[in-house]
N, C-alpha and C positions, 0 to 999 in steps of 0.2 A: 450610567449603564444601566439600562430598562432589566428588571427582572425577570426572568424568564415567564413566571405567571402573568407577570402583566401584558407582556408580549401577546402571550394567546389570547389574553382578556381583547388587546385592541383588534389582532388579526379576526377575531371570532366575529365582528359586524363582515358583512357581505360588500356594505359601498365602501366602508374602510380600504379593503382588501381592493376593489375594484379600483379604488383611486392610487393605490400603491402600484399597480400591474402598468397604468396608464402614464406613470410621472418616474418608471424603472428607464425610462429612453427618451423620455420629451418634459420639458420644460412648461410647463403651463400655467395659467392665470388661473382666477377663479372664474371669471369670466369665462373661460373657455370651459374648465371642468364642468359648469352649469349647462353648456350645453349639448356637450359629451354625455353628461349623465341624466340630464332632464332634470334637475332639481334646483332649487330654489338657492338664493344665495346664505342665507342662515344656515342652513342645511350643511351644506359643503363648507363655509366658514369654521364651522363646529366640528364637522370631522378632521380638517385639515388642524386646528388647535390641538385636537386629542395627539394626530401621527406627528407633531410638531415637539410635543411634550413628552413623547415617547422618543424622541432624536429619531424619526425613520424618516421625515419629512424637513429638508432644508427649504427659506425663502432666501430670494432676491428682489433687492428693490430696484424697481428701473423708472426714473421720473415719479408719477403719483400708483404706475403699477408696482404687484408684486405677483412675482414667479413664484413656483415650486418646482420640486425636485425630490428624488429619492435622495435620502443624504448619503454623502459621500466622505469618509469611509464608515462602512455601517460595524458595530461592535461585533465581535468574533460570534459566530455560529447564528447569526442573524439573516446572513444571506445562504444559507444554505436551508431554511426554515422559509424563506419567501421564495425565493426557488422552488418548492416544494409543492406551494401554496400555489402559484401560479401555474404551475403543472397540472393543479389538479384540477383547477375552472377554466384553463385549455378551450375545451370543446364545448364549455356553457353558454346558450342565446347570448347571456350578458356580456360575456367576451367577445362575441362575434361582432355586436350591435356599438360595445364600445370601439373594438378595434376599428370599423366601418365610420363610423363619427371621429375619431383620432384621424383619419384621412381625411377628413372633409375638412378638418379644420387646419391641418396642415397645407392643403391644396388652398385653403380661401388666404394663410398668409403668400404663399407664392404669388398666389393670384395678384394680389394687394401690388404686393413687389413687382412684379411683372407689371401692371396697368399703369404704375405710377413713371416706370421708366421708358416705356412705351408712350407717353405722353409728354415727354421731356427730349424722347431722341429727335436728335438733331442742333440740339440746344444746351446739351449736358454743359458743353465746354465754354457757353459764354452766358451761362446763368450763375449766380450764387450756388455755390454749394457747401452746406457746415464742413467747417474744417478741411477743403482744399484750398488751404492758403500757399502764397507761394514760399514762406517760407517751411511750411508743412513738409509739402512736395520737395522741396530742392533736399534736405534730411534725409526724405528718404531714397533719391538718387543719390544721395553720397554715401549710403551704404552697399552702393554697387561698384563703390571703387577699389579696384585692385590691390594687390602689395608691389604698386611702381616706385620709380623716383619722377620725382614733379620738381618743376621749377615755376614759383609763383613770380613774374616779371613784373616791376611796380607794384611790388606788394602791398606798400603804406605798412599799418600795422598788421597785417598779413590773417585777418578775420577769414578768407577764403582757406588760405594753410590751415589754419587753426579746425577748420570743419573737414578735412579733407587726410587731416593728421592720423584722426582716429582709424582710419583704414590704409592708407598708404606706407610705404616703409619707409622715407624721406620724403623731405619736403624743403625746399631750398626757398626762402622769401629774400628775394635781392630790393633794396631801394636805396636810391640815392641820397636820402635824408639821414643824418645820423639821429635825429631825433626818434626818426620813424622806428630804426632798428635797433634802438635802446628800445623803447616801449614795447615793441614786440617781442623782443627777447626775454624783457620782462614778462611779458602776459604767457610766452610759452612756458617759462621758467614756474610760472603758475599755477597753469591748467597741466603741470606734469606730462607736455610733451617734449620729450627727449630727442623727437625723431624730427621734429621742427629745426631749420638753421638759417640764420640772419645774415646775409652779406650785404655790406656796404658796397654798394657799384651803379653802374647805369646802364641799363636795358639795351643803352648801345653798345656796350664794352660789357659783356656778362663774366662777373668774376666765377664761373664754372671752367671746368675743363671740356675739350670736344668729345661727346657722344657720350654725354654722362648722367644722362635724364628719358626719360620715357615718355613724358607731358612736359611743353612747357605752355602756358597760358600768358593770357594780358590782360587783365579785364577794365578795362576804363583806362586803362594807362600809354595804350600807343599815341591819344591823342596829347599826351604830354612830350613826348618825345622828339630832339630837334628834328633829326631825319629816322621818319618811320620806317623806311626801307632796312636801314642798318638793324635796325630794333627786331624786324622780322629776319631777318640775315642771322642773326646772332640763335634767334632761336634755332632755326635751322642747324646751324652750328652745334648747339650744345645737346640736341636731340640725337638718340641712337636711331640705326636704321628700322624703320618700321613705325618710329615715333609718329606724336602729334601734333600739333600746335593748335591752340583754339584763342582766338580773340574776340573779347566784348566788347565794344564800342560805340561810338554816337553815331548815326547816321546823318550825314552831312545838314547842317543847318544854318540858320543866319544870326542866330543870336550872341551879338557880339558881345553884351555883357558878360558872356562865360569867360573871355579872355581875362578879365579883372576879376569877376568873382571866383574862378574856380583854376586860374593860371592855365588856362586850356591854352597851347599854341595852334592848335590847330581845331577848326568849328567841324569835328566828326568826318566823316569819310564816306564818298557812294561806295555803294554796292560793288560795281566794275572796278572802282579802283583798290577796293582791299583784294578782292581779286588776281588782280594784274600783282602786286604787291605781293602777294602770296606765290602766284605761279613766277614771278623772277627770282623768288629767294629760290628756288627749285622743289616746290613743294608740290604732290601732285594730288589728285581727289579733292580739288579745291571747292569746297562750297560756301557761299556767303549770302543768309537770309536774314529777312525781319523777324525777329520774336518777339518787340514789344512796343507800346506807344503809350505816351504816358498822357494821362486824360487834360492835366492840369497844364496852362502856358508856361513856359512855350514848347508844350509839344513834344520833347525830347520823342525820337526813335532809337531804337538799339538794333544795331545789328550783331547777329553772331558769325564769325568767319571761322572755318575750320581747313586745316590740310594736313596732309599727312607724307613724312618724307621716306621716301622708297627705300626697300628693305633689301638684305644682301641677295645678290643674284646667284 
């Protein structure tokens, strides 16, 4: 804690007081303080060192830059003293110039950001954007999952189910592989997901009661079904009125080796075929669209299909 006489000595310098006044609401770099105060770097740095030693200013490093701000929290009694000093110098010509220069610096920051986004407008979604990976974006949107009951049909080990379980009320993971169910159940227990329940069963005969879930989805599972229509009808059966089905699957392709490599029974689906399957099962508001295309051969394309079960009239 700074002693009162040391604090008065620190605040007696008008330059340091001006710097504190600038840093009370904004985080500024040495270069920005130089521009505002029209002083050399060594002089600015010397004053900042004194203010940091007095625990009045905090610093934050970001890459090669260091930003300074008023320390928080300030020790008891310091804040009223600073406020009184700021009030006393509020009408001074120096304060008016400082405020004007600070506004110019902040406007310069805003213009720099605006100029960048103006230049890339129309290309942002197609160009590389640091941190905007598919994984990061999916984690972002998963946080919007409401507290509902979900069925993951053809779940495998249940990776998607585990991600949804952080927000959903219940997640049922259905798969016809005993080993997948065993491993998935073990992983759910390991991660502490008490609301994830694995069930051994076929997606064409789902071991869940009628109208028991709010969302049913098949992620790259429908092309493994013997009878895709039955799988979609089962999704309809277990959904509550107003519930939604989501299907993520391959668009029709001609890569025959997929049957051998991935045990695929269907080489994807045409958009029109998926649309018809959903409509025939009773779903309304059906939408099927292309959402991804792989850049490597055989250039698989992915379709997202969704439909809604009519609510109670």
